C-alpha angles and dihedrals in degrees: 000000000000122000093243091052091050091048091051093050092048091048095051091044090054091048089050092050089050089051093050090048091052089055101039104041095065087057090064096043102270116124116206117206135171122235107227101167135054096235093113098041129170095017094050113026124216108260095029129114129236128209113214125195103224092196091064101076100146105075126191126221108285095028119125111231138184115222138174124244109180104304095340129091116214127193113202140141123267107238101170143008121226132178090258095049140280131335112218137188137183110243091234094045122098094215136042118255113281097236133050113245112231123216093251091056093058114100094185150285120301110244101181144337139216120212124229097011097095095085091051090047092054089049095047094047091069104103095225092050091046091052092049092047091048091054091046093050092049090048092050091049089051092049093046090051091051091047092048091050090048092052091048091051092047092050090047091051090048091054091051093051093046091059 
């Protein structure tokens, strides 16, 4: 198999794994969100993805949280607690966020992030793209299985003729 073909198969397999992760992780309480602004640079890079533990909804000062504002998810650091909720701020921002985040807005505490995968995650999350990638991954697995069986048969035949 040529190097370019191997690289392509590896690339599409990784995209497929990312797609499966995006669908399965929410089922076990991990929210996966893309970072599309630089407000948390350099800790969370634009274009990265963050994994948020949705069971951790009582953050401490210094924790990075993901919270919901209308239809938008925001990931910022808690800088202060108040009786109404939490005051947050992006690390790269000069000012704290204009509104206090209430406990019911908090989705969870960020547990880790991966740089550069956010753009791919946004792309893969589209249902049509996910369906196409799923079919491609299954096809690749089928072809790899056939190729593996063919190589095993060839090696077995070579051993017989060598004797």
